[in-house]
FIFI-228231 format. One line per 5 residues: number of its first residue (from 1); their letters; for each residue x, y, z of C-alpha. Coordinates in pm, whole numbers. Example, Ala and Ser with C-alpha at 12.3 -4.5 7.8 and 13.67 -1.06 7.14 Angstrom:
BEGIN
1 = AS = 1230:-450:780; 1367:-106:714
END
This chain:
BEGIN
1 = MQPIV = 2631:1349:-6689; 2278:1393:-6565; 2199:1407:-6194; 2005:1120:-6042; 1639:1223:-6025
6 = ILVGY = 1469:1112:-5702; 1093:1119:-5659; 961:1105:-5303; 599:1066:-5205; 382:923:-4933
11 = ARSGI = 172:608:-4972; -163:635:-5153; -63:962:-5316; -84:862:-5682; 288:799:-5714
16 = TVFNR = 251:463:-5888; 50:602:-6178; 304:880:-6227; 584:622:-6207; 408:431:-6485
21 = CIASD = 400:747:-6701; 766:830:-6654; 882:470:-6701; 753:474:-7058; 1023:726:-7159
26 = QRLVC = 1312:541:-7323; 1556:818:-7226; 1514:722:-6861; 1611:420:-6659; 1358:398:-6378
31 = LSEIN = 1406:218:-6050; 1081:185:-5858; 1007:175:-5482; 1377:181:-5393; 1493:290:-5049
36 = SRFEC = 1862:327:-4967; 1826:131:-4639; 1505:-72:-4646; 1358:-315:-4897; 1000:-261:-5006
41 = PTPLN = 812:-590:-4956; 655:-577:-5303; 865:-745:-5574; 1061:-658:-5777; 1228:-464:-5497
46 = KPHEQ = 1602:-461:-5570; 1783:-259:-5840; 1954:-564:-5990; 1619:-746:-6019; 1450:-450:-6187
51 = MRAWY = 1738:-391:-6428; 1734:-753:-6539; 1355:-782:-6571; 1279:-444:-6726; 1593:-350:-6920
56 = GISIA = 1768:-680:-6985; 2079:-553:-6806; 2271:-770:-6559; 2441:-600:-6266; 2608:-760:-5968
61 = ESSIL = 2397:-821:-5659; 2534:-616:-5369; 2419:-342:-5134; 2138:-115:-5251; 2368:187:-5282
66 = DEIGE = 2634:-10:-5469; 2372:-144:-5710; 2246:211:-5767; 2607:310:-5839; 2638:42:-6103
71 = VKRYT = 2311:151:-6264; 2437:510:-6264; 2753:406:-6446; 2536:230:-6704; 2312:536:-6759
76 = DREGK = 2617:763:-6790; 2765:537:-7058; 2437:521:-7248; 2353:891:-7217; 2038:820:-7017
81 = TLFIR = 1895:966:-6696; 1855:754:-6383; 1516:810:-6220; 1456:661:-5875; 1115:644:-5712
86 = DWSFG = 1188:635:-5340; 999:399:-5110; 933:691:-4876; 670:499:-4679; 943:273:-4542
91 = SFISL = 1129:570:-4399; 840:698:-4189; 610:413:-4083; 713:168:-3811; 719:-167:-3992
96 = KYNDF = 896:-500:-3970; 1075:-409:-4293; 1262:-129:-4111; 1293:-322:-3782; 1023:-95:-3640
101 = SPPQT = 1280:187:-3628; 1217:423:-3920; 1444:729:-3932; 1138:946:-4011; 1338:1148:-4257
106 = LNTID = 1409:1102:-4629; 1719:890:-4590; 1734:794:-4959; 1791:1156:-5059; 2059:1192:-4794
111 = DIGLR = 2240:867:-4871; 2245:900:-5250; 2318:1272:-5223; 2642:1194:-5041; 2767:1006:-5348
116 = YKITP = 2607:1174:-5647; 2452:1493:-5771; 2076:1459:-5734; 1755:1632:-5840; 1487:1547:-5584
121 = FCIVR = 1121:1646:-5597; 797:1543:-5428; 440:1460:-5528; 169:1518:-5267; -204:1449:-5249
126 = NPIDV = -489:1590:-5043; -455:1413:-4704; -829:1342:-4698; -789:1122:-5006; -471:966:-4868
131 = WLSMK = -660:874:-4549; -964:738:-4735; -744:536:-4969; -547:384:-4683; -866:305:-4494
136 = NSLKS = -1011:123:-4794; -693:-63:-4896; -644:-436:-4855; -344:-375:-4631; -352:-266:-4270
141 = FHDKH = -429:96:-4190; -88:215:-4066; -146:588:-4025; -494:637:-3883; -414:975:-3729
146 = LEYLH = -188:1094:-4015; 98:1146:-3772; 349:993:-4011; 218:1188:-4309; 258:1499:-4095
151 = LFTKD = 623:1408:-4028; 677:1342:-4398; 523:1679:-4486; 741:1859:-4234; 1050:1692:-4382
156 = ILRRG = 978:1787:-4743; 908:2146:-4639; 1223:2162:-4425; 1427:2045:-4721; 1262:2292:-4959
161 = LPILK = 1188:2024:-5217; 992:2116:-5529; 636:2001:-5459; 385:1898:-5725; 25:1793:-5662
166 = YEDLC = -127:1466:-5777; -452:1649:-5851; -271:1856:-6115; -144:1538:-6279; -504:1420:-6314
171 = SDPLG = -644:1750:-6441; -359:1837:-6680; -127:1539:-6735; 90:1696:-7006; 120:2025:-6817
176 = FLDKV = 224:1831:-6509; 484:1639:-6709; 618:1966:-6849; 700:2074:-6494; 871:1745:-6414
181 = YKLMN = 1078:1748:-6731; 1183:2104:-6663; 1317:1984:-6327; 1502:1703:-6505; 1633:1940:-6774
186 = LTPIR = 1490:1720:-7050; 1257:1789:-7342; 903:1692:-7234; 725:1398:-7391; 408:1494:-7579
191 = TMSLS = 230:1159:-7578; 163:964:-7262; 153:591:-7205; 154:383:-6889; 434:130:-6848
196 = DNVTG = 386:-186:-6643; 756:-190:-6555; 713:-49:-6207; 684:-183:-5855; 378:-56:-5674
201 = DNNLS = 6:-95:-5622; -45:-236:-5970; 146:-548:-5859; -120:-623:-5597; -455:-727:-5738
206 = GFSRG = -739:-513:-5605; -511:-289:-5401; -560:20:-5617; -870:137:-5802; -652:273:-6080
211 = SHLRE = -422:-26:-6129; -615:-152:-6434; -632:183:-6612; -441:258:-6930; -463:636:-6899
216 = VIRLE = -441:899:-6628; -781:1005:-6501; -907:1161:-6182; -1103:908:-5978; -1402:1025:-5782
221 = RRKLE = -1335:1075:-5413; -1429:776:-5202; -1743:843:-5001; -1663:1057:-4699; -1904:957:-4424
226 = RGDAL = -1991:1217:-4161; -1821:1008:-3892; -1503:991:-4097; -1512:1366:-4162; -1544:1436:-3790
231 = FLLNN = -1263:1194:-3712; -1037:1356:-3972; -1114:1701:-3834; -1080:1621:-3465; -843:1325:-3440
236 = TRASE = -589:1358:-3720; -330:1600:-3856; -531:1648:-4176; -613:2016:-4120; -250:2106:-4045
241 = IMNVL = -123:1920:-4350; -387:2074:-4577; -298:2419:-4451; 76:2397:-4517; 26:2227:-4856
246 = NYSLD = -240:2480:-4962; -536:2247:-4988; -884:2381:-4920; -1026:2294:-4580; -1383:2307:-4716
251 = PL = -1428:1926:-4746; -1390:1900:-4366
END
């Protein structure tokens, strides 16, 4: 039986487009934007809803962890791998969806790991682009000083998770997938398509520049005004995050 694969990643880090890639693989059953304790506000946000809509499989409605357990039993019977994209944002940002009391740690990894063998990994993105994307999104700007992204980064480093960079996905999609499939102990796919069976930015019209795309490409960086660059340098955790994740500080 295959371990449950858990992808964690911060908001605006290119996780949705990767989720769309991986969801096209018929050997996987992918649950998207699932958190073991908090419900992502974007539908479809529950395992039983996603299984019915995307795979035509009915499972009983219950707690999130119990629903995940039922999906795991299904994938074991069918010889498939369960892939869960964590709603990591909900674990770090103070929101009404977590009663304004986020644990500020990757609770989904901890909670599922108590029940099942897991293979977790993380995708990160240059914090400058994360900040610019959040600033230009249609939703409120929750992490202006990148304090929560800093906490997220500290947590993934403390846990020693395998870390892959979104920029590498854009520059070499198949090479990036090779690394992911090696983690999952599966033969890599050699052709890439983008499934619409995911919960994420593509569900919200105009929320993501890449939501309409049918292939993985690297979008040009949003314009970095001098005032924004100074703010990022002097009033956020961007430099610290870039340093520990081995991003060049030159853009600042």
